[in-house]
N, C-alpha and C positions, 0 to 999 in steps of 0.2 A: 729423388728416386723415380718419381712419376715422370718428370721431364726426361730423365735418361731413357726410360722405357719408350716414351713417345718418340724420342729422337731415333732410337733403334728401329722402331716400327717404320718410321718414315724412310730410313735408310734401307730397310730390308724389303719393303713392299715392291713388287715387280712393276716395271714401267711399261711392260708389254700388255696390250689389251687381251691378247690370246692367253698369256700367262695368268693374268688376273682372273679371267673367266674360267680357265681350267682349274686354277687354285680354288676359286669359290665353289665351282661345281663339284670338285673333288671332295672338298670339306663337307658340302651338303650331302654328297653321295655316301661318304664314310659315316656321317652322322645318321643318315637314314638306315644304312645297313646295320649299324650298331644298335639302333633302336629296334629295328625289325628282329635282329638276333635276340635281343633282350626280351622282346615281347614273345617270340616263339619259345624261348627257353622257359619263361615264366608260365606260358600256357601249357607247355609239355609237362613241366614240373607239377603244376596243379592237377593236370589230368592223371599223371602217374600216381600222385598221392591219392586222388579220388579212386583210381582203380585198385590201389593197395588197400584202401579202406574198405572197398566193396568186397575184395577177395577175403580179407580177414573177417568181415561180417559173415560171409558164406561159410567160412570155417566154424565160426562161433555158432551159427544156426545149425550146422550139421552136427556139432557136438551136443547142442541143446536137445536134439532129437534122440541122441544115443546115450544120454547120461541118466543114471539112476543113483539113488542114495539108499544106503542100508538103514536099519532101525536106529543105529547110533549116528546117523547122518554122515557116514563115511562115503566118499566118492566112489562110484562104481560105473565104469564105462562098458556098456553092453556090446558095442559094435567096433569094427576096425576104424582107426582114425581116418579122416578125409584125406590126409596126406601122409605118406610113410615117414616123413621127416619128424613127425611128432613122436616117433618111437626111437629116434636116434639121438643120444645125448649130445648136446651142443651143436645140433644141426642148423640152428638159426631160425627155427620155427617152433614156438613154444605155446603151451596152454597153461593158464592159471585159473583155478576155480576157487572163489572166495565164498565161504558160508559163515553163518554166525558162530564165532568162536574158533574156527579153524579154516584151513584151506588145503587144496590139493593141486598137484602139478602133473603134466605129462612126462613121459620118460625123457623127452628131449630137454626138459628143464633141470635135469639132474646134472650138476656140474657147474654151469654158469651161474653167476650171481645176478639175479634179475631184480628189478625194482620191487620194493616191498608193497604188496597190495592187501595186506591183512586188514588194514583199516579203511580200505577204499571200496566199500559196498555201494553199489549204484541202486537207485530206486527202480522198481519194476518198470520196464519198457524204456528206461533211460539208456542212451548210447553215448559213447565218447570215442574220439580218435585223437591220439596224442603222439608226439614225437618230433624229432628223435630224442629218446631217453637214454641216459648212460647205463651201461651194464659192464660186467667183467666176464670176458669169454672163458671157456673151459680151460684154455691154456694160460689164463691169467692176464691176458692183454685186454686193454680197454676197448669197448665197442659201443654201439648204439642200436636201439631197436625202435620200431613204431608199434604202438599198442592200440588195439581196439577193444572196447568193453561194452558188454550188454547186460543189463539188469533183468533178472527173471524171478519167478516164484515157483517153488516146487509144491505140487498139489498133494503129494502123499496118497493116502487112501480116500481122499475126498472130503474128509472132515476139516473144519477150520483149524482145529488144534494141531493137525499134522502139517499144515502149510508153513513154509518158511522161505525167506528170500535168499537168493544166491546170485553171484555175478560171474560171468565167464569173460576172461581176458585172453585174447590171442595176440601174440607178439611175433614180429618178424624182424630179422636182422636188416639194418639199413643199407648194408653193402649191396644187396640186390637192386634196390632203388637207385643207389649211387652209381652202380654200373650202367643201368639204363640211361641215367642222365648223362654220364660221360660219353656213352656211345652216341646218344642223340646230339649232344653239343659238338662233338667232333665232326659229325656229318653236317650239321647245320652250318658251323663256321667255315668248314671246308668249301661247301657249295656257295655260301655267301661271299667268301673270298674270290672264288672263281667268277661268280656273277659280277662282283665289283670290278675285277680286272677287265672283264669283257665290256662292262658299261663304261669304264674309263677310256678304253680304246675307242669305243663308238663315240663317246663324248668328244674325244680329241678330233676324230674325223669330222664330226658334225661342226665343231668350232672352226676347224680349218675351212670347211665348205661355206659356213655362214659368214666368215670374215674375208672370203675371197673378193667380194665386191669392194670392200674397204681397201684391200691391197691394190685392186685395179685403180681405185681413185688415187692412191699414193703414186702408182706408176704414171698415171696420166699427169698428175701435178708435177712430177719430176721431169717429164717430157716437156711440159709447158715452161718450166724454169730453164731448161736447156735450149729452148727455142724451137723444139721439134714439133710442137703443136701450138696453135694460137689460143685455144680454149679447151675447157673440159667437155667431154661428150655428154649427151643427154640420156644415154642408155644406162641408167643406174636404178637401184631399188628405190621405192618411194621414201623409205626412211632416210636415204642419203641425198635425195633431190634438193632439200633446202640447203645442204652443205655445198653441193656442186653448183647450184644456182647462185649462191652467195659468192663462191670463188669466181665464177664467170663474171658476175656483176662487178666484183672487185677488180678483176683483170681489165675489163672494159673501162671501168672508171679511171684506173691508172693510165691506161693508154690514151684515153680522152684528155686527162690532165696533162700528160706529156705533150700530146699534140697541140693542146690549147696554149701551153707555155711557148712552144716553138712558134705557133702562129702569132701570138702576142708580140714576141720579140721581132719576128719578121715584119708584122704590121707596123710596129713602132719605128723600126729602121726605115721601112719604105715611106712612112708618113713624114719622117724628119728629113728625107732627102730633098724634098721640094723647098722647104724654107731655107735649108742650108744652101741649096743651089742659088736661090734668089739673093741671099746675102752675099755669096761669093760673086755673083754677077754685079751687084751694086758696088762692091769693093773694087772689082776689076774695071768698072766703067769710070771710076774717078768722080763719083757724084759728090756734091757738096756736103758739108757737115750736117746742115739742116735736113736735107733729103735723106741722107744716110741714117741719121738719128730717127727720123720718122719711120723709115722702112724697118730699121732694127726693132723699134718698139712694136710694130705690127707683127713682124715675124716671130719675135720673142713671145708675144701674147698667143700667137698661133701654136708655137711649140709647147707653151705651157698648157694650152687646152688639149693638145694631142697627148702629151704625157699624162695629164690628169685623166683623160678618157681611158687610155690604155691601162693606167694603174687601177682605175675603178673597175675596169673590165677584168683585170687579173685578180683583183681582190674579191670580186663577186663570183669568180669561176672556181671550180674545183672544190666542191663540197665533200664532206666526209660521207662515205657510203653508209656507215652505221653511226647514227647520232642519237643523242638523247632527245626526248620530246621537249619542244619549246612552247610555252603558253603563248597564244596569239593575242589575246585581249590586252595583256599588259603592254606588249610591244606596240600595238595599234594605238593605245591611249597616249603613250609617250610621243609617238610620231605626230598624232593629231594635235597635241598640246603645242608642239613647236610650229606646226603649220598654221594654227590659228593665230599665233603671234605674227608670223610673216604676212599673212593675208588678213590682218585685223581690219583693214580699211574696207574690205568687201563684206565682212560680217557673215562669212560662210559657216553654216552649222553642219557638223558631221554626225550622222546617226550610225549606231552599231546594231546589227542583227547577227550576233555570234553565238553559235551553238555552245552550250555549257560544256566545259572540259575538253574542247577541241584543241589539238596540238599540231604544231609543225615539226616534222621529223627532218632535221637538217641543221645547218650552221645558223646560229643566231644572227650573224652578219648577213647571211643570205635572206633571212626573213626581213631584216631591217631594209635591205636594198629593195626587195620585192614590194613590200608595203609602202616604203617611202616613196619610190618612184611612181607607183600607181596612185597613191593618195595625193602626192604633190601635183601630178598631172590633173587629177580631178579638181583640186582646189584652184589650180591655175585657170581652168575653163568654166568652173561652176559659177552660177549666178548667186544662189543662196544655200543650196543643199547638196550634200554628198552622203552617200549611203554605202557602208561597208557590210557585206554579207559573207559569213563564213560558216561552212558546215562540213562535217566529215563524211567520207564515202566508205560504207561498210566493206570489209575485206574478209577473206577466208580465215578460219581459226589459225592462230600462230603467226599471222602476218600483220604488219602495221597498217592502220587505216589510211585511206586516201584523203585528199583535201580538195575542197572547192571554194574558191574565193571570188568575189565579184565586187567591183567598185563602180558605183553609178554616180552620175552628176546631172544637174539640170541645165547644163550648158548647151551650146549650139549643136553638139553631137558631131559625128564624122560621117560624111557621105560614104556609101558602100564602095563606090569606085575609087575612093581616096584612102581606104584603110591600108592597103598594101604599101602605098607611098609613105604614109605616116609612120609605119613600123620599120622603115628603112633607117639605117644608121645615119646620123647627122642631118636628118630631114625633120623640119618642124611643121606642124600643121598650119601655123601662121607665122611668117617671118617677122611680123611686127611684135610678136610676143617674145620676151627675153628667154634665152635658154640655148643649150648646145645641141639639142636634138638627139641625145644619146640615152636618155632615161629609159625610153621604151625598148631600145635595143638591149640595154642591160637586163631589163625584165625578160626579154625573149631568150637571152643567153642563159639566164638563171633557170627559166622554165625548161629549156632544152637540157640543161644539166640534170634536172630532176625528172627527165623523161615525161614532162607534162605538156600541156596544150594551152595556148592563149587564143581567145576569140574576142573580137571586137564587134559589138552589136549596138542597136538602139535600145536605150533603157526603157523597159515597159512601165516603170514606176515614176521616174523623174523626167523622162523624155529626152535626156541628153545621151552621152556616150556610156556604154557599159563595157568594162574590161573584165572578162571572165577567165579565171585561171583554174585549170583542173590538173591536180597532181595525182597520179594513179597510186593505188595501194602498193606498198613496198614489200621487201623481203621480211 
């Protein structure tokens, strides 16, 4: 049963943001108006009851001033009643006076059957207000009244023996109060309804106005999909800027990935043209088997190196724009353990200065390539020591932190005028050292993909080379 209700709710809930906001706001508005109406009704009903009680008290006080009792304690009213209805039977306004042993009523109480008060004597100065109480009208129909009571003492001739207590009750038909409440409720709910409709209309207009920037974003995105625009504009509200910036970054990343793939295929095709042409020339020249085999081995090795380079380049390119954080220390330890085995004969010691909890936001493979090439280059040229330093770069709230990595070694270093040459593809700092000269170029491509910066300096701590990578804060 519960599952069926949840399924119905999921199917029923609107998919439009405007419809959702309008529905939520309308429910809130209706609830507020209902509570406001209930509060006003309760306040008015309380005030009306208080006014009725005060009015009946005034009647009772007026009667108390004009009441006398005969020697046999019979009720005698000296003055005209405070309201003519007290003299009209069944008028809806009644007087009851209770004395020890008997009671008396006004003319209006003749006919209706009122609540029995013969045993309801109040203490002197005691007051009560009750209701609604059931009665039978003069025509026999049921009805209700509100009753106010006041306890008094008759002084007689001034002697204590002549004093006796009595109670005045004034009753009024509840229909008068009910009519007031009905009139008030009709007016209140009518005007609350009118106010609610006006507020709903204004609410709809405000929602349409507030969602207009979002519709503009949708229109711009549609034009980008159709090829009518290259990117999203920058004139958007602050709340939508992270969204549009992310979309623009995603568009640029996809275009760069596509361009990179095209360039990689073009570079691979262009690179393979020369070895293929050399082999074709050797075949056409009719060279001997020995020479042909030797040339074939050389060119196949060259092709293998080219393909390996282009595959490595393609594999290290094209990172995900939005990636989970990757812990750096664990990856660095794994790489260093492998390098220490390869360069065990040199006895190189690698030290870490990694800020606790620092992460790399990108592909784990990209981090492996980046650290692997930088650390391998440092191990290759270091004499005894390598230092890896990693720290985060603070960013604005809601954006991922940047990253600063540095790899230092105590090797010979790189002359300042030789830095640009070393960073070129296929160029090695020393031709006598084994390698293909593409490690640092892969590092540069990766850093470019992440919109970072690579600087090569003299290490202030170890005296050798220092490769410093800075990746800016992300989205």
